[in-house]
C-alpha positions as CSV (number, residue, x, y, z in Angstrom):
1,X,-0.2,0.1,-0.1
2,X,1.2,3.3,-0.9
3,X,0.6,6.7,1.0
4,X,2.1,10.0,0.5
5,X,1.8,13.4,2.2
6,X,-0.6,15.7,0.5
7,X,2.3,18.6,0.6
8,X,4.7,16.3,-1.1
9,X,2.0,15.4,-3.8
10,X,0.9,19.1,-4.4
11,X,4.9,20.2,-4.5
12,X,5.6,17.6,-7.0
13,X,2.6,18.2,-9.4
14,X,3.6,22.0,-9.2
15,X,7.1,21.2,-10.2
16,X,6.0,19.2,-13.0
17,X,4.1,21.7,-14.7
18,X,0.5,21.4,-13.0
19,X,-1.0,24.6,-12.3
20,X,-3.1,25.3,-9.1
21,X,-6.8,26.4,-8.9
22,X,-8.5,26.4,-5.4
23,X,-12.0,26.6,-4.4
24,X,-13.4,26.3,-0.7
25,X,-13.4,22.5,-0.8
26,X,-10.6,21.2,-3.0
27,X,-7.4,22.4,-4.7
28,X,-7.3,21.4,-8.5
29,X,-4.2,20.9,-10.7
30,X,-4.3,21.3,-14.2
31,X,-2.0,20.2,-16.8
32,X,-1.7,21.9,-19.9
33,X,0.5,21.2,-23.1
34,X,0.8,23.8,-25.8
35,X,-2.0,26.0,-24.3
36,X,-4.4,22.9,-24.3
37,X,-5.9,21.3,-21.2
38,X,-4.7,17.6,-20.9
39,X,-5.9,16.7,-17.7
40,X,-6.7,17.6,-14.2
41,X,-6.8,16.2,-10.8
42,X,-8.1,17.4,-7.5
43,X,-6.8,17.2,-3.9
44,X,-9.0,17.5,-0.8
45,X,-7.5,20.1,1.6
46,X,-9.2,19.4,4.8
47,X,-7.3,18.3,8.0
48,X,-8.1,14.6,7.8
49,X,-6.2,14.5,4.1
50,X,-2.8,15.3,5.3
51,X,-1.7,11.8,4.2
52,X,-3.3,10.7,1.0
53,X,-4.5,6.8,1.0
54,X,-3.7,4.4,-1.4
55,X,-7.4,4.8,-2.6
56,X,-6.9,8.5,-3.3
57,X,-3.8,7.9,-4.9
58,X,-5.2,5.5,-7.2
59,X,-7.9,8.0,-8.1
60,X,-5.5,10.8,-8.7
61,X,-3.5,8.5,-11.0
62,X,-6.5,7.6,-13.1
63,X,-7.1,11.5,-13.4
64,X,-3.6,12.2,-14.8
65,X,-3.9,9.3,-17.2
66,X,-1.2,7.0,-15.3
67,X,-0.9,3.7,-13.6
68,X,-0.6,4.1,-10.0
69,X,3.1,3.1,-10.3
70,X,3.8,5.4,-12.8
71,X,2.0,8.6,-10.6
72,X,4.1,7.6,-7.7
73,X,7.1,8.1,-10.2
74,X,6.0,11.4,-11.0
75,X,5.5,12.4,-7.5
76,X,8.6,10.8,-6.1
77,X,10.5,12.6,-9.0
78,X,12.2,9.8,-11.1
79,X,9.5,10.8,-13.8
80,X,10.4,14.4,-15.3
81,X,8.0,16.6,-16.9
82,X,9.1,15.6,-20.3
83,X,8.6,12.0,-19.6
84,X,5.0,12.5,-18.6
85,X,4.3,14.5,-21.6
86,X,5.5,11.7,-23.5
87,X,3.2,9.1,-21.6
88,X,0.2,11.1,-22.5
């Protein structure tokens, strides 16, 4: 089972070119390539979501069009933004 700190995931997504947009309940990360929206994922920012569970990580990986393993590579930084773009 994989869990990650919410802050680590958010930092990694920002470093990989995702752009943050917030509302009162969620933080949305949008990924654009050549000005075109490719994908988005959301992160709940309530106090009970300091650590994201395996299930939430799986949902985010699907939203980013990656396997869970590849999403963790994106978050843990072996996968660079260019490699992510190539996978898309």
